[in-house]
Each structure stands twice: as C-alpha cells, then as structure tokens.
N, C-alpha and C positions, 0 to 999 in steps of 0.2 A: 751629759745632756740627753734628755729623753726625746722620743720621737715627736711628741707634741711641741716641745720647745723648738726643735729643729724646724718643724712645719711653720711655726710662728715667725722664726727668723727668716726663713725662705720667703714667706709671704711679704714681710716688710721689705726685703731686698728687691723682690719683684715689683713692688709698688713704687720704688724710688724714681724710676724714669717718669712715671705718670705724675708723681708729686712735683717734680721739677717742671713738667709741662704746664701744670695748672697753677703753679705758684703765682699768687697775686692776680690771677685771672678771675673774671666774673662768670659764674655759672648760674643761669636762671632755671629754677626747678618748678614746674607746675605740678602741684599735689592735689589729687582729687580722687573721685571714684568711691566705691563702697568701702575700700580699705580705711578711709578716714573715720569710719564709725567704729572701728575695732581698736580698743584702747592699747593693746600691746603693739599693734602695727604702728599706731600713731607715736607711741613712745620710742619705738625703734627708728622711725623716720626722724624724730627729733634728735636722737643720738647721732644718726648719720650726718645730719646737717651741721650739728655742733662739731663733729669731727672734721668736716670740710673746713670750717672756719678756723679750727685750731691748727690745721696743717698748712694754712696759708692761702686757701681758696677763698674767694669772696662769693658766698651763695646769696641769691635773692630768691625767696619763695613766693610764688603766686598760687593761691588755693581756690578750689571750687567749694561746693557744699550742697550739691543737688539732693542727696539723701536727707540731709538735715533740714533743708528747706521743705522737702516733701513731707517730712514728719511733722513739722510745725504747721504747714498748711492743713494737713489732715486733722491735727489737734484743734485747729480753729474752724474746721469745716469749710475751708476754701478750696474750690476745685481748680485744678491746674490743667492747662492745655498747651500743646507744643505744635509749632509749625516749622518745618524744615530744621528740626533739631533745636529750635530756640523756644524758650518759655515765654508765652504771651503774658505780658506784665502790665496789669492795670495799676491804678494808684494804690488800691488796697494791697495788692500783692507786692508792689514795690516796697512798701513799708516793711512787710514781712521779710522779703529777700534781703534788704539792707540790714535789718535787725539781726538776722541770723548770720549773714556773711561777715559783716563788720563787727559783730558782737561776739557771741560765744565761740564760733568756729575759729575766727581770726585769733582770738586771745588764747584758746586752747593750744593751737599750733605754736604760737610764740612761747607759751609757757613750757611746752614740751622741749623745745630747743634750749630755752634758758635753763631748765632743770638739768639738762645734759652737760652744761658747762659753758655754753656760749651766751652772749647777750642778744636776745631777739626782741624786736618791737613790732607790734601789729599796727598796720595803718590800712587805710582804704585808698582807692584811686582818687578820692576827693581831697585827701589831705595834702597840703602843700601844692595844690594844683597839679598833682601828679598826672592824672589822666583827663584830658579834655575830650569829651565824648560827643558824638552826634547820633541822631536817631537812625536805627537800621531800616533800610528800605528793601523790601523783598517783593518779588512779583511771581505770579503763577500764570500759566497759559490756560485759557478756557478750552477744554477739550472739544467743545462744539464748534466754536468759530475761530479758535486759534488766537484770539486777542489776549494781550497781557493785562492782568488785573493786579492792582497794588494790594498788598497785604498789610494790615495795620497790626503790628505786634505790640503796640502800647509803648511802654518806656523801656524798650530794649535798645541798647546802644552798641556802638563800636568805637574804638579809639580813633580820634582825629589827630591828636598829637600827644606825645609823652614828654613832660618836663622832668628830666632826671635829677634835678638839683637836690631834692630831698633824699633820693636814693644814694647819690654820690656822697652827701654829707654823712649818712649813716654808715656806708661802706668805709669811708675814711676814718670813722670812729670805731671800726671793728664791731659794728652792730649789724645783725642779720635782719634785713627788712622782710616782713611777712605781709603780703599785699592782698587785700580783699578786692575782688573784681567788680567794683562799682566806679562810675565816673560821673562827671558833671558837665553839662553843656554850657555854651556861651551865655545862656539865659539863666543859669543856675539850676536847671532841671537835673535831677539825679537819674542815672540810667543803669540798668542791670546789664552787665557785659559778660559774654562767655569767657571763662577763665583761660582756656587755651589761647583765645585771641589776645587777651591781656598779656599773657606770658610771652607770646611772640612779639607783641608790640614793645614790651619793656626790653626784651632781649635785643631786639633790633636797635632800639634807641641807645642802649648801653654798649652796643657792639660786643656782646658777650662772646666768650670763647665757646660756650656750649649752651644750648637750650635743651632741657630734658622734659618731655611730656610724660608724666607717670599716668598710666591708664589701666584699664581692666583687661587688656589683651596683650599677647606677647610682643606685638609689633606689627609690621606690615607682612602679611602672608602672601606668598606667590601664588601663581595659578594652580600649583599642586598642593596648596594648603600648608606648605612649610614656611618657616620664618625666613625672611630675606634679611641678612645681617647688615648689608650696606647697599645704598643706592645713591646715584647722582640725581640732581634735580631733573635732568632730561629723562632719566629712566622712570622717575615717579610720574612725570607727565605722560609718558608712553603707557604706563600701567593704568592710569585713569582713562586714557583714550581707548585702551583695549578692553576695559571693563573689569579687570581683576582687582583693581583698587576701587572700591565702591562704598556706598552707604556712609556710615559714620566715620570711616577712615579718611574720606576725602577732605573734610574740613581740617583734620589733624595734619595731614601732609601739606595742605595748602598753608597752614600756619607755619610749618617748618620752612617752606619755600619763601614765604614772606620774610621771615627772620633772616634767612640766609642771604636773600637779595639786599638786605640792609646791613650786611657786614658780619653776621654771626658765622663762626667758622664751621660749625656743624650742629645739627639738630637731631635729637634721638627720641623715638617713640619707645617707651620702656614699660614693661609690665610691673606696675607698682605693687602687685601682690607678692612678688618675689622678695624674700628677705634681703635687705641691704642692696636693693636694685641700683640705687644711685652710686654706691661705692663700687659695685661690680662693673657698672658702665664706665666709670671714670678711671678706675685704677687697675683694670685687668685688660689683657690683650683681646679676649673674646667679646667683651662688652655684655650687655644684657637686653638688647632690643634691636631696633633698626636705625642705623645711622644714615642720615641724609646729608649729603655734602654737595658743594658747588660742582 
C-alpha cells in the first residue's frame, strides 16, 4: 500500500466518529458570497453537499445571491441602495430579486448537487407556505434632536414563522432542499429576506444539529485579529459589548444566537472560500471557522 492510499484510509478512519455523530441529523448550510459566482467552487460545493446526503446526513441549503442580483440590476440600469446592511427593495427591484434568487441561482445550486449524485430540488420560501414573512421595521436616531425615525426599506421582510412540513417531506424522501430567501406575508405580499436570517430561522424550526453560515471571512476574529475557534453565546455577547465583534459580523453572530436559542446544537461561521469548508467543519477535530454553542 502506497503512502497516498494509507493517507486516504487514515482520513476515512478519522472521520468515522463524526459520521456517527451526524448520522440522520439535519445540517442547515447557508451558501452565499462571491464564491457563488465561481463555477468550480460551486461545483465543489455541490459535491460536498451530495456527499453529506450520501453518508447519512440530512443537509438543507439556504442560499443568497447578492452578486448575481447586483449584476442583473446593473444590466437593467436599476440603482441599488443599502440601509443597515439591507437592500432597499421597491416593487421593481423585488421582481428582479425574486427572479434571480428563485430562478437561475436556485436552480444552478440544485443542479450542481444533483449532478454530484444526490437529488436536490430548488424551492423558495413561498413554496408550501414555508416562510411566513413580515415587513422589517428599522429606525435611526436623528443626530440633532435624538428622536427616532422610521426607515422604509420597501419590501424587505423577516421570517415571522416557518412551516417545516415541506422540508420534512423532502428530507424524508432523501431529497436535498435548496431554499431561496423570499417569503410571503399574510396578505400575499412577497418579501426579500436576508439569507443568513432565513437559514437561522429554518435551522431553529427544524432543531438542526448544526447551522453553517458560509461567508467571505475566516470566522469571528478576536481583539488581536486572530480567529476565535469556539465561543459560547455569553462570550459572543461580551465581544459585542466590548466592541471587537462589530460591523457586518454582528448580524451573523446574532443569527447564530437566534438559532441556538431555538434548539440548534451549534452554529458555525465558516470561510466558504476554503475548499471543502463544510466537510472540514463537520468531519475534522479542528473545524474550519468559529463554532458558537450554548
């Protein structure tokens, strides 16, 4: 037996305890960022998700699509603005967002997973009543008089409740759900929803074993700029209060806390640019990002 074969056998043996840990468990993976636009990275992600399903894990994929939306808006000559990290979405822009997210992006991800040997089906939060949404309400404080002013973000929503029946039917049939982050209100109005938020809501509703947020950074960085491999919810809140968890990382860790408080065993912020980041996180001791646990 050559050294390469020995390494492969050792790798498989080392993964066995993790395979047992995640056998028949639900793992929700949020896939997004600029890596989505790179074909080889997307195909590799599809193979990794298919492998999870084939070894007995139940993956659920929730995806974003910011770069693809931006490209389409630019092509159509539609300007986009953001407030507190959320895209202001009027009726015209909502049509574009839904078209891109529930259309080509959703189907390309599902196709990549299916091509790798699993069965994946793309749906949106509107299908089967999956995500009941409500309008996001944000306020800002006037710097002159200190009064709070409401911001109108248009048709930007947040999950009000998640009906998991369609997901449970798919998981029970060994189908990988691929979910586009749009939802519908009580009045039938469609809403654009942040993909991290949708992933956290779905993970909480399914009481998933793990929530993985694939992003464009290594994870949570400590005050000295180095990666923090593991944190408790209390430590995360202390980091926010101290100011070294800041900016765009705050909504990500808050999504993790939301999911954990609803029964998810652990949430991980992972650098999706790292090859096979999902497999590294689930099937190795070191992991590949920052694990947040109760």
